[in-house]
Every structure is written in C-alpha cells, then in structure tokens.
MARLUM-616149 format. One record per residue (C-alpha): x, y, z; residue in one letter. Coordinates in steps of 0.25 Angstrom, whole numbers, padded with zeros to 4 digits, always signed. Example, Ala and Ser with C-alpha at 12.3 -4.5 7.8 and 13.67 -1.06 7.14 Angstrom:
2
+0049-0018+0031A;+0055-0004+0029S;
# end
This chain:
543
+0011+0133+0228M;+0023+0124+0229R;+0015+0112+0231H;+0007+0115+0218V;+0020+0117+0210L;+0026+0104+0216A;+0013+0097+0212A;+0014+0102+0198L;+0028+0098+0197L;+0026+0084+0201L;+0014+0083+0191A;+0023+0088+0180S;+0033+0078+0183V;+0022+0067+0183A;+0017+0072+0170V;+0031+0072+0162V;+0033+0057+0161P;+0019+0055+0156A;+0021+0065+0145N;+0035+0060+0142A;+0029+0046+0140Q;+0018+0051+0131K;+0029+0058+0123S;+0037+0045+0122A;+0025+0036+0117S;+0017+0046+0109D;+0027+0056+0103K;+0035+0053+0090G;+0049+0057+0096A;+0051+0044+0104S;+0064+0040+0110A;+0065+0030+0098E;+0064+0040+0087T;+0079+0043+0086G;+0082+0028+0086R;+0072+0025+0075I;+0077+0036+0067I;+0092+0031+0069D;+0088+0017+0065E;+0079+0020+0054G;+0089+0030+0047L;+0103+0025+0050N;+0100+0010+0050H;+0089+0009+0040S;+0086-0004+0032E;+0073+0001+0025V;+0080+0002+0011M;+0086-0012+0012Q;+0072-0017+0015T;+0066-0009+0004A;+0077-0014-0006Q;+0075-0029-0003Y;+0060-0028-0004L;+0061-0020-0018T;+0074-0024-0025D;+0074-0039-0020R;+0060-0043-0018I;+0053-0033-0027G;+0038-0031-0030G;+0030-0039-0019R;+0017-0042-0025M;+0008-0049-0014T;+0010-0064-0014N;+0021-0063-0024S;+0034-0070-0022P;+0041-0057-0020A;+0031-0053-0009M;+0033-0067-0002R;+0048-0064-0002E;+0045-0050+0004A;+0036-0056+0015E;+0047-0065+0019K;+0058-0055+0019W;+0051-0044+0027T;+0048-0054+0038Q;+0063-0058+0038E;+0066-0043+0040Q;+0056-0041+0051F;+0062-0053+0058R;+0076-0047+0056R;+0072-0034+0062Y;+0067-0042+0074G;+0052-0040+0073L;+0043-0050+0079S;+0031-0058+0074N;+0035-0056+0060V;+0025-0063+0051R;+0018-0065+0037A;+0003-0062+0040D;-0005-0069+0029P;-0018-0065+0022F;-0025-0070+0010E;-0021-0063-0003F;-0021-0071-0016G;-0011-0074-0027R;+0003-0068-0029G;+0007-0063-0042W;+0021-0059-0049S;+0026-0055-0062I;+0036-0065-0069V;+0039-0057-0081S;+0032-0047-0090S;+0034-0041-0104S;+0025-0032-0112V;+0029-0027-0126R;+0023-0020-0137M;+0026-0028-0150T;+0018-0019-0160S;+0020-0009-0166P;+0034-0010-0160R;+0040-0018-0149P;+0042-0011-0136I;+0043-0016-0122A;+0032-0011-0113L;+0032-0007-0098T;+0022-0016-0091A;+0019-0025-0079I;+0008-0036-0077P;-0003-0032-0068V;-0003-0039-0055A;-0011-0052-0053W;-0014-0053-0068T;-0010-0065-0076P;+0002-0066-0085G;+0001-0068-0100T;+0006-0082-0101N;+0016-0078-0111G;+0016-0066-0120A;+0004-0061-0126V;+0004-0051-0138S;-0008-0043-0143A;-0013-0030-0148E;-0017-0020-0137V;-0031-0014-0136I;-0034-0002-0127V;-0047-0005-0120A;-0048+0003-0107P;-0055-0005-0097L;-0059+0003-0084R;-0073-0002-0081K;-0081-0014-0083A;-0090-0007-0093R;-0077-0005-0102D;-0078-0020-0105F;-0089-0018-0115D;-0081-0008-0124T;-0070-0019-0126W;-0078-0032-0126R;-0074-0040-0139G;-0061-0031-0142K;-0050-0037-0133L;-0048-0051-0137A;-0033-0054-0139G;-0029-0040-0135K;-0020-0034-0124I;-0030-0024-0118V;-0025-0010-0113L;-0035-0007-0102I;-0031+0007-0098T;-0036+0019-0105L;-0023+0026-0110P;-0020+0040-0106D;-0010+0051-0111N;+0001+0049-0101G;+0005+0058-0090S;+0017+0066-0086E;+0019+0068-0071P;+0016+0082-0066E;+0023+0081-0053T;+0036+0075-0049A;+0036+0060-0047P;+0044+0060-0034F;+0040+0070-0023R;+0040+0072-0008R;+0029+0078+0000L;+0029+0093+0003S;+0024+0100+0015S;+0012+0104+0007E;+0010+0090+0003D;+0010+0085+0017L;+0000+0096+0022G;-0010+0091+0012K;-0010+0077+0018L;-0016+0082+0031D;-0030+0082+0026K;-0042+0074+0032F;-0050+0068+0022E;-0064+0063+0026Q;-0067+0048+0023P;-0076+0044+0012K;-0085+0032+0012Y;-0092+0030-0002T;-0099+0016-0002P;-0106+0019-0015D;-0093+0018-0022S;-0091+0003-0018V;-0097-0003-0031E;-0089+0006-0040S;-0076+0002-0033D;-0080-0013-0034L;-0082-0011-0049K;-0068-0005-0050Q;-0062-0016-0042A;-0068-0027-0050R;-0064-0021-0063F;-0051-0028-0065A;-0057-0042-0063R;-0068-0038-0073E;-0058-0033-0083M;-0050-0046-0082D;-0062-0054-0085A;-0066-0045-0097F;-0053-0046-0103L;-0052-0061-0102K;-0066-0063-0108Q;-0062-0053-0120E;-0049-0061-0122G;-0039-0050-0119A;-0024-0055-0118L;-0020-0045-0107A;-0024-0031-0102W;-0014-0019-0100V;-0016-0007-0091R;-0008+0006-0092M;+0001+0010-0080A;-0005+0021-0072Y;+0008+0029-0071R;+0017+0034-0082D;+0032+0032-0082G;+0033+0018-0087K;+0027+0013-0073L;+0019+0000-0072V;+0013-0005-0060H;+0005-0019-0062G;-0004-0017-0050T;-0016-0026-0049G;-0023-0031-0036S;-0036-0038-0038V;-0032-0052-0044A;-0023-0059-0034F;-0034-0067-0027R;-0035-0082-0031T;-0046-0083-0042G;-0045-0068-0046Q;-0033-0070-0056T;-0036-0061-0069P;-0036-0068-0082A;-0030-0057-0091V;-0015-0052-0090P;-0014-0038-0086G;-0002-0028-0089I;+0001-0014-0085E;+0008-0006-0095L;+0017+0007-0093A;+0008+0019-0096A;+0017+0024-0107E;+0017+0010-0114D;+0002+0008-0112Y;-0001+0022-0119R;+0008+0018-0131R;+0000+0005-0133L;-0013+0013-0132A;-0008+0024-0142R;-0004+0013-0152L;-0017+0006-0150A;-0025+0019-0153K;-0017+0022-0165A;-0017+0007-0170G;-0014-0003-0173P;-0014-0008-0158A;+0000-0012-0153P;+0003-0026-0149V;+0009-0030-0135I;+0015-0042-0129S;+0013-0046-0115I;+0021-0057-0107D;+0016-0056-0093S;+0021-0068-0084Q;+0016-0067-0069V;+0015-0077-0058K;+0004-0080-0048W;+0008-0085-0034H;-0002-0093-0027D;+0007-0100-0017E;+0001-0092-0005D;-0011-0084-0006L;-0009-0077+0007N;-0001-0063+0007A;+0006-0059+0020Y;+0008-0047+0028N;+0022-0046+0035I;+0020-0042+0050L;+0031-0040+0061A;+0031-0034+0075D;+0039-0026+0085I;+0032-0031+0098P;+0026-0021+0107G;+0028-0021+0122S;+0013-0021+0125D;+0006-0032+0119P;-0008-0025+0122A;-0004-0012+0115A;-0006-0018+0101G;+0003-0014+0089Y;+0006-0003+0078V;+0009-0007+0064M;+0016-0002+0051A;+0015-0008+0038G;+0018-0007+0023A;+0014-0016+0011H;+0025-0026+0007L;+0018-0030-0006D;+0020-0022-0019S;+0017-0022-0034W;+0028-0028-0043V;+0030-0017-0054A;+0041-0012-0046G;+0048-0017-0033D;+0037-0012-0023G;+0047-0002-0017A;+0039+0011-0014T;+0026+0002-0013D;+0029-0003-0003N;+0043-0009+0000A;+0045+0006+0005A;+0034+0004+0016G;+0038-0010+0019S;+0053-0007+0021A;+0049+0005+0030V;+0040-0004+0038I;+0051-0014+0040M;+0061-0003+0043E;+0053+0002+0054A;+0052-0012+0060A;+0067-0013+0059R;+0069+0000+0066I;+0060-0002+0077L;+0065-0017+0079A;+0080-0012+0079K;+0077-0002+0089L;+0071-0012+0098G;+0058-0004+0101V;+0048-0010+0111R;+0035-0003+0107P;+0023-0004+0115K;+0015-0009+0104R;+0019-0019+0094T;+0024-0013+0080I;+0019-0021+0068R;+0025-0020+0054F;+0017-0025+0042A;+0021-0027+0028L;+0008-0029+0021W;+0005-0038+0009S;-0006-0036-0002G;-0007-0021+0000E;-0006-0019-0015E;-0018-0028-0017Q;-0027-0020-0008G;-0020-0019+0006L;-0022-0034+0007R;-0012-0036+0018G;-0016-0025+0028S;-0030-0028+0026L;-0028-0042+0029A;-0021-0038+0042Y;-0032-0029+0046V;-0042-0040+0043G;-0034-0050+0051K;-0030-0042+0063Y;-0038-0029+0064L;-0052-0029+0059A;-0063-0037+0053N;-0070-0032+0040F;-0083-0037+0035P;-0083-0049+0026P;-0083-0046+0011I;-0089-0056+0001E;-0076-0060-0007Q;-0081-0067-0019G;-0073-0063-0031G;-0070-0049-0026I;-0056-0044-0028N;-0048-0036-0017T;-0052-0022-0022R;-0066-0026-0021E;-0063-0032-0007E;-0057-0019-0003A;-0069-0011-0007I;-0079-0020+0000L;-0070-0021+0012L;-0071-0006+0014R;-0086-0006+0013Q;-0088-0017+0023A;-0092-0014+0037W;-0091-0015+0049P;-0076-0017+0052I;-0073-0024+0065T;-0060-0023+0073P;-0053-0036+0077K;-0046-0037+0090A;-0033-0033+0084G;-0038-0020+0079H;-0035-0013+0093K;-0021-0018+0092D;-0016-0010+0080L;-0012+0004+0085G;-0007+0010+0072A;-0003+0006+0058Y;+0007+0014+0049F;+0008+0011+0034N;+0018+0014+0023M;+0014+0013+0009D;+0017+0026+0001N;+0030+0024-0005G;+0044+0026+0000S;+0043+0041+0003G;+0047+0048+0016R;+0036+0048+0028F;+0031+0063+0029R;+0021+0059+0040G;+0009+0051+0042I;-0006+0051+0038Y;-0015+0051+0050A;-0026+0044+0042E;-0037+0052+0046N;-0034+0049+0061N;-0032+0063+0067P;-0029+0058+0081A;-0015+0052+0076V;-0011+0065+0070V;-0004+0071+0083P;+0002+0058+0086I;+0008+0056+0073F;+0014+0070+0073K;+0021+0067+0085D;+0027+0054+0080W;+0031+0061+0067L;+0038+0073+0074A;+0052+0067+0075P;+0051+0064+0060F;+0048+0078+0055A;+0062+0081+0051S;+0061+0068+0042M;+0049+0074+0035G;+0038+0066+0042A;+0029+0076+0050N;+0016+0076+0043T;+0003+0069+0049V;-0008+0070+0039A;-0022+0066+0043I;-0024+0060+0029G;-0029+0046+0026K;-0022+0037+0016T;-0026+0024+0010G;-0022+0013+0000A;-0012+0005+0009T;-0011-0004+0021D;-0016+0006+0032H;-0029+0007+0026V;-0036-0005+0032Y;-0030-0002+0046M;-0037+0012+0045Q;-0050+0005+0039Y;-0051-0003+0052V;-0049+0009+0061G;-0034+0008+0064L;-0024+0019+0064P;-0016+0016+0051G;-0007+0026+0045F;+0001+0029+0033Q;+0013+0038+0031F;+0014+0051+0023I;+0026+0049+0013Q;+0033+0056+0002D;+0027+0051-0011P;+0041+0051-0019L;+0037+0044-0032D;+0028+0034-0026Y;+0015+0038-0033G;+0021+0043-0045S;+0030+0031-0049R;+0033+0020-0039T;+0019+0016-0033H;+0016+0002-0039H;+0025+0004-0051S;+0038-0002-0057N;+0046+0010-0052A;+0043+0005-0037D;+0057+0001-0034T;+0068+0003-0023F;+0073+0016-0030D;+0061+0024-0026H;+0063+0021-0011L;+0069+0033-0003K;+0078+0028+0008P;+0077+0040+0016E;+0062+0040+0016D;+0061+0026+0020L;+0070+0027+0031R;+0062+0039+0036Q;+0049+0031+0035N;+0054+0019+0043A;+0059+0028+0054V;+0046+0036+0055I;+0038+0023+0054L;+0046+0016+0065A;+0044+0029+0074S;+0029+0029+0071M;+0027+0015+0074L;+0035+0016+0087L;+0027+0028+0092N;+0014+0021+0089A;+0018+0008+0096A;+0022+0016+0108N;+0011+0026+0109R;+0004+0025+0122A;-0010+0024+0115E;-0012+0019+0101G;-0014+0028+0090L;-0028+0034+0089P;-0037+0026+0080R;-0047+0030+0070P;-0062+0027+0073P;-0065+0012+0070F;-0072+0012+0056P;-0086+0010+0054T;-0094+0011+0041K;-0094+0025+0036P;-0106+0033+0031T;-0105+0036+0016P;-0098+0049+0014T;-0108+0054+0004D;-0121+0048+0008P;-0129+0055-0004F;-0119+0052-0015G;-0121+0044-0027Y;-0111+0035-0034R;-0107+0038-0048D;-0106+0024-0055D;-0104+0029-0069R;-0089+0025-0068D;-0091+0011-0062D;
# end
C-alpha cells in the first residue's frame, strides 16, 4: 500500500508543472496582467494619441493630405515605442478628395445660413450657383421618367421629406446586464444568391443618377441628412476611382433645413438657395497605405497574432469615435507591451487600416496580398460596392501560404465605449478560452463572451477566408445616436476611462493569444454555401 501511495505522490508531483504551464499560457491571469494594468492605467498615452489625431490632424479621408499626415505620424509613434518592421503597406485605391470651403444659404424668401456639407467625391460648384429648388425624390432608376424635362437649371432635392422625429430613448447609454444577455444568441448564416441582381442595381444607382442629372441640366443635387439635431455627414464612397468622377455637385443638408425648404416648395413659390462648394482632388499618389508594426515573437515558426483599427475617417467631424478611438487604443496596446519588454512566442502585429470607409479596402487588400486568393472579377466600369457584392459570390477561395500564420485578429471599431466583453463570432470553440482571458477584467465590467456575429468593419474579410477574427462588445455611448460619421464626431465625445480600459484589455488578450500553447481554434475553411431557401422566389417589385 505504501508503494502505491508513493507512486501516486510522485505522479502528482510530475503533473503539477504541466498544469501550471497550461495555466500560465492559456489562462487570462498571467504574470503580466498586473504590469499591463499598471502601465495602461497609471502611465497611459491613449488620450494624447487621440487628441493629436483629432484636434491637430482632423478628419482623415483616404488619400487626402490629412490622411497622409496621419500615416506619417503614426509610423513615427510606433518607432518611438520601439516596435519593429514599421512600414506603410501600399494598395491600389484611387483619388484623394478634400473640402476647401463650403457655404449654402437660402436667399429667398428670406436670407438664412443652412447647415450643409459637400458629399464626398462629388465635384465642387466652381463658384457660387443660385437657383430655385425642386423636390424630386430619386430612389430608383424608374423615378427618372417622372422628372425628365423638369430639372434644367434647378437645384434638385432628391430625398422624400419626412415629418421629423424626436428620440424616444436617451442618446447616451451603457449596456445593462439584460442588454449583454441578449447578445449571446447564435444566428444561423443566410445565403441568398438570388438577391445579387437587386443589390447590384442599388449599387449602380448613384452613377446612374449622376448621369441623369447631368443630362437634364441640373445645377446640383441635395439630400437630407439621415439624423435630426442639425447633424450632417457627407459620406459617399463609390466615385474615388480614376475615370469615375461624378459630373454634378452633391450636398447634404441638415434634416431641419431640408424640411424647411421642402415645406416652402410645397406651399410655393419655390425657395432659392445659393451653393458655393470648393473641393480639391488629390492625384499625386493613387495608392493608399495600411500602417503595420510588429513586436517580434521568439519562435519564427509560430506565426503571428494581430490587432487593428481603421485610421481613415469621414470629414464632417474629426473622426474621433470613428475611428481615432480604435486607432489610439491599438497604438496604446502596442506602447504598453513594448514598454514592458514582452517577448511573446508569436509575433504581435498592429495594423492601422486605410480605406475602411470605402468598403474595407485596406483590410481586404491585406487579405488578398497575404492570406487568400479570391476568384478574379471582371472589373470593367464597376464601382467598389458592385465589386464587394460580386466578390462575396465568387468561389472558390483558396488559402495562400501565409494563411496558416495568422493565429487571431482583434478589431476595434464601435466607438469609444468601454469594453464589456467580446463576440465569439459564431466560433463556439473560443468561448471558454475567452472567458478565461477576460476573468481578470470582470471587475472592470468586461466579462461577457457572446456567440454573436458582427460585420461591417475590418475583421469581416478575415472571417470570410476562415480566419479567427473578432470584435469587442462596447458600450454604445452616443456613437449610433450622434457621432457616427457626423459633424459631432469630435474629441469631446471620447471617454478617457473607457479608452484606458480598452487598451489594457486588448494588450492582455493579444499577449495571451501570442503565448497560447496552441493557436486559437479556427472556423472551418469556407466553401460555397447552399442557398438558405432553395425554393424561394425573389420579389423584384422594388428593384
């Protein structure tokens, strides 16, 4: 009996180091957690970074002078932190565009300044133009017949006016426990190839409308901002490629000002407005650039993990919550880990993407250059929205040699709110792993791992080619209600406590992923799906 007990004791001694090693490499409470928290909360530079990107550089349209300044400055900062292989990674994009000046006024029946912004990548007016407005809602190509012969010499209001709205919920909020619980829901994927043609028609409409308005002799077109509160946005993303420049100036008008013009036009006589839109095209370099920087891993064969955010923005505001917040957190996580002198098993790569606002161009270019091949698409005269639709219908996808090297990708692009957890992105195998990694941060409010899948930002194409790409759950604050893409997107809406917490958690997650004994579980490599409803018919009445 004593021999048996001795053998069991010896076995238990042999097992403890193995379990201890697993705990150190796979659990969230690593020896570095306390150091990360100390550096990230007591010595943070995240707000200084965000302030420079917003107050000093401002809105960072892809390939604009401001974006070029941001590309240069962020590389300088990564080098100052001590990162390696800092570089600007080029990809083909197109023309840059910036606003020189803009003024829109109603001159009759009374003079009043209107809140407005030029729509991105539309031409200027080449001096002030003044004309009566005409309310001519244009939503489908079939609407052209209704207004043919009626628009010459007019400024065309293309949005159907509504009656306005008052918010029913507070514009600023944080997620409750009930809100977080609702996120943990698996939604089955949907594949509807029959919808491709209607999607393509919608994607082509902006170009068709521009051609129609030019032919009809319209002086400019004006759309209504999609939110009240004197917010304007100016977003537009289909006309930056060389040879696709629109002919007719486009303006977005604050919803309240737009409705006033529409009421006056309805009552008659039609009001007169004056537009002086001065914009500039930038053709010096048609490449855009992703900014990349590394903390080298100790095992060259182990691959790398990655975190990214998009550096570009629109220009109605200063691109603060979208997405200087994410860019500053990425840079701060890099600074924290470099300052601590970590030596991870896998390389940790940091990415600041360009062209996200024009259809995830930068992250898609990275995927196509290093990770996977997509079937060729007949380019012709298609715009980027058409390209994205066709790309997601093109099979098969084939992995490149570098596909196996990327072990995980973490993205931040949902405003400046505090991290409350992370989406598992329909990858159930990572749920217990992420719960362990977030455990040290439960007291900071981040302890939810939701199975849900998210989209519309730079982790999408990582997932699309079968790589583990993830996005964090964040408190919404006033991102969706006020700041997203709007003239209110300024430094004042950033929350320092939230961004410091974000950077600490991101640094910890990256280090855990870089040091994990095995890579994170991957989803199955994607193959062409079967239509979700093989017996359905497409309703094309709204095409």
